[in-house]
C-alpha positions, 0 to 999 in steps of 0.5 A: 105279206106274200113271202118271207125269206129267211137266209144268210145275209151275205155280201157278194164279192164277184171276181173273174178268174182263170181255171188255174186259180181254182186248182192252185187254191184247191177249190172244186169248180161249181161248188161252195166252200165254207171258210171259217178263218177270216184271214184265209178269206182275206188272203184269197181276196187280196190276189183278185180284182173285184168286178162288183159288190152286191147284197146277196145270199141265196134266199135274199136274191130270190126275195128281191126277184119276187119284189121286182115282180111286184110281190109284197115280201120280206127278209130275215137275215143276221148282219153286224152293225158295220159298213157291209151290214149297212150296205146290205140293209140299204140294198134290200130296202132299195128293192122294196123288201121289208127287212125284219132284223135290227142290226147291232155290233157283233163279235163277227163281221157281216158275212161275205161270199167270194164268187169266182167266175171262170171263162166257162161262166161257171161260178165257184163260191168261197163263203165266210159266213161271219155273223150270218151263220150265227142266226138264232131263234131270237132273230126270228120274228114270229109275227112276220112269219105268221103274217106271210103266206109262205116262208122260204128257207135255204139249205145254206142256213141250216146248221146244228145248234142255233141255226137249227133252232131258228129253222125250227121256230120258223117252220113251227109258226109258218103257214106254208114252208118252201126250201131250197136244198142250196148246194150238194155240199150242204146236202152231203153235210146234212143228208139225214136232216134234209131228208127229214125236212123234205119228207115231213116238214116242207110243202115245196122243195127246190133242188137241182138234179145233182142235189136231189140225186145225192139226197136220196142216193139215187142212181137214175133220175127215174128213182127221183121221180118215183120218190117225189111221187110218193111224197105227195108234196111239191118237188121242183127240180132244175136240170140244166140243159134238160129244163125243169120239172115239178112233181106233186103226187102223180102230176109231173109237169116239165118245161124246156130251157130257153135256147140261144142265150148268151150266158155270162155268169150262172150265179143266181140262176137257181135263186131267180128260178125259185123267185119266178116259180114262187111268183106264179105259185102265190098268184095262183098260176098253173104249175106249167106257168110257174115253171115257165116264169122260173125259166124266164127269170133264170134265163135273164139272170145268166146273161148278166154278171151277179144275181140281181136283175 
């Protein structure tokens, strides 16, 4: 198998809102808020019109993108044996993704992410992790990991306790490890742990500009370049309108964004960028071609609603 993703198995619920909805509910635009109370989550959702429901989760979106590009891929993520859990599993299997998890009845339901799209196409997320956030080392299939060229992890999944043990088990048995820092919220919450992962355990790190700047407390992007060069590992960064950049040692490769796109929804832009880049990487394309494939994939996804092509 080329790539095995390990991440939050989350069902995305996509809704369009006005900016004042974010203000009224004390939400910060373009970030992700974790909601721990199921009734609070249901209350938020009760005032909204649902546009679309789809099997999601950041790494799962990337893995589906990789499958659509013809790669042999799999996914590990924890769901409950409930209606949404069954939908989730079916959604992956329809995309030719091998699902290495046997669902059972859990105390918590399958995780859900409310994706709020404002008129400027930005997406703000409210996530009720449900049982997805309870992943533990027993949920991680060692043989699937050892039979994969690369495992791909997400910062969203990392947390103290059982999720950390699942992470460690995966990393310790992997051939190569790639990870997305996921969100500035995650970086700020787990900064010292993420810095340790980037410095010592990851072969490939994906981040956007604000995440990497926050991680190393940089004032300018030049500091990010110097930090990345010093690591000697592959650091892949998206910079919005400034394009994308990959750094490994003294090799710095850049790629421009595609122009004149009709942007509808930025959900999944980073996920599909990672899919395109990793597709190139496991198929031995050049770093420039990897960046171009990532940019192509992210350009396609932002012109439609949702994080699946």
